[in-house]
C-alpha positions as CSV (number, residue, x, y, z in Angstrom):
1,M,-52.1,26.6,13.0
2,R,-52.2,29.8,10.9
3,N,-53.5,32.8,11.3
4,S,-55.5,34.8,8.7
5,D,-53.0,37.4,7.8
6,W,-50.6,34.7,6.2
7,I,-53.7,32.8,5.0
8,K,-54.5,35.9,2.9
9,K,-50.7,36.6,1.9
10,K,-50.3,33.1,0.7
11,A,-53.6,33.1,-1.3
12,Q,-52.0,36.7,-3.1
13,E,-48.9,34.9,-3.6
14,V,-50.2,31.6,-5.0
15,V,-52.2,33.5,-7.5
16,H,-49.6,36.1,-8.7
17,N,-47.2,32.9,-9.2
18,A,-49.7,31.1,-11.5
19,G,-51.1,34.0,-13.0
20,T,-55.2,33.1,-12.3
21,N,-57.1,33.1,-9.8
22,N,-59.1,29.8,-11.4
23,P,-58.4,26.7,-9.0
24,M,-58.0,24.3,-11.6
25,K,-55.5,26.3,-13.7
26,I,-53.8,26.8,-10.5
27,C,-53.3,23.2,-10.2
28,E,-52.3,22.6,-13.6
29,E,-49.4,25.2,-13.1
30,N,-48.1,24.2,-10.0
31,G,-47.9,20.6,-10.8
32,I,-50.4,19.6,-8.5
33,Y,-52.9,16.7,-9.7
34,V,-56.7,16.3,-10.1
35,C,-58.6,13.5,-10.6
36,H,-61.8,12.6,-10.5
37,Q,-63.8,9.5,-8.7
38,D,-67.1,8.6,-7.7
39,L,-67.0,9.8,-4.1
40,G,-70.5,8.8,-3.3
41,K,-73.4,11.2,-2.7
42,A,-72.1,12.9,0.3
43,F,-68.3,13.9,-0.4
44,L,-67.2,16.9,-2.7
45,G,-63.2,16.2,-2.7
46,H,-60.2,15.4,-0.9
47,Y,-56.6,16.3,-0.7
48,T,-53.4,14.3,-0.3
49,N,-49.8,13.7,-0.8
50,F,-48.7,10.4,-2.3
51,R,-45.6,9.8,-2.5
52,R,-44.9,13.6,-2.1
53,I,-47.2,14.0,-5.1
54,P,-50.1,16.1,-4.2
55,L,-53.2,15.0,-5.5
56,I,-56.9,16.8,-5.2
57,T,-59.7,14.2,-5.9
58,L,-62.8,15.7,-6.8
59,S,-65.9,13.9,-6.9
60,S,-67.4,12.6,-10.4
61,R,-70.6,13.3,-9.2
62,N,-69.8,17.4,-9.0
63,N,-70.8,20.2,-11.5
64,E,-68.5,22.8,-12.1
65,F,-69.8,25.0,-9.9
66,E,-68.6,22.5,-7.0
67,D,-65.9,21.4,-8.8
68,T,-64.6,24.8,-9.0
69,Y,-64.9,25.5,-5.0
70,T,-64.0,22.4,-3.9
71,C,-60.8,22.9,-5.6
72,G,-60.2,26.1,-4.2
73,H,-60.6,24.7,-0.6
74,E,-58.7,21.2,-1.3
75,L,-55.7,23.6,-2.2
76,G,-55.8,25.5,1.0
77,H,-54.9,22.2,2.6
78,H,-52.1,21.8,0.2
79,Y,-50.7,25.5,0.6
80,C,-51.8,25.8,4.7
81,E,-49.3,22.3,4.8
82,H,-52.5,20.3,6.5
83,G,-50.9,16.9,5.6
84,N,-53.1,13.9,4.7
85,N,-55.2,13.9,7.8
86,T,-57.4,16.6,6.8
87,E,-61.4,15.9,6.8
88,W,-63.4,15.3,3.4
89,L,-65.3,18.4,2.1
90,S,-68.9,17.0,2.1
91,K,-71.9,18.3,1.5
92,H,-72.4,18.0,5.1
93,N,-69.8,20.0,6.9
94,L,-70.4,23.1,4.3
95,K,-70.8,25.4,7.3
96,F,-68.9,28.5,8.5
97,N,-65.8,27.4,10.8
98,T,-64.1,29.7,13.1
99,W,-60.6,27.9,13.5
100,G,-58.9,24.7,12.4
101,S,-58.0,23.0,9.1
102,E,-61.4,23.2,7.3
103,Y,-61.4,27.0,8.3
104,E,-58.1,27.7,7.1
105,A,-58.8,25.9,3.6
106,N,-62.1,27.7,3.5
107,L,-60.4,31.0,3.8
108,F,-57.9,30.2,1.5
109,M,-60.4,29.1,-1.0
110,V,-62.3,32.5,-0.8
111,N,-59.3,34.7,-1.3
112,V,-57.9,33.1,-4.0
113,M,-61.0,32.8,-6.0
114,L,-61.4,37.1,-4.7
115,A,-57.5,37.8,-5.7
116,G,-57.5,41.1,-7.7
117,V,-61.6,41.6,-7.0
118,D,-62.6,45.3,-6.1
119,L,-65.0,44.5,-3.4
120,S,-66.5,47.8,-3.3
121,E,-68.0,47.3,-6.8
122,F,-70.4,45.0,-5.0
123,E,-74.0,45.9,-2.8
124,T,-74.1,42.7,-1.2
125,K,-71.8,39.8,-0.4
126,E,-74.4,37.3,-2.6
127,Q,-73.7,39.5,-5.6
128,L,-70.3,39.0,-5.1
129,L,-70.5,35.6,-4.3
130,K,-72.4,34.7,-7.3
131,T,-70.4,36.2,-9.9
132,Y,-67.0,34.8,-8.9
133,G,-68.2,30.8,-8.1
134,I,-68.3,30.8,-4.5
135,P,-70.9,29.5,-2.6
136,L,-73.4,31.1,-0.6
137,W,-72.0,29.4,3.2
138,A,-69.0,31.1,2.2
139,A,-70.0,34.6,2.9
140,R,-68.7,34.7,6.5
141,Y,-65.2,34.2,5.0
142,V,-65.5,37.5,3.0
143,E,-64.4,40.8,4.4
144,I,-66.6,43.5,2.7
């Protein structure tokens, strides 16, 4: 398991190297394939590595908001090197995790999407999250 400082540093490095904090564009810049597939009503996305080729599958039922943060979460699995045995991000497991691969992926997502943002400019976490397209359930991963 990675510690939170390592994850935050890795997120900053990824954003710096890609020149963007947009998860979809990070995938483009790094040769990480993104496809859309009907994953049913419950699942938002999944990460896998097929023959050493990283692949993020996003649900074709997602809206743009869900696609963006789900892609950021799945990037967390990729960069934290969780392999292929990670959970699917589903609408039923959107909660604060205190350890494990889902915690790491959520922390990575938040740190990528908030890279370069002056957190002190916002009065509340809710305002910050809404401005940067991060779901409210991820508020506990933000340190203001």
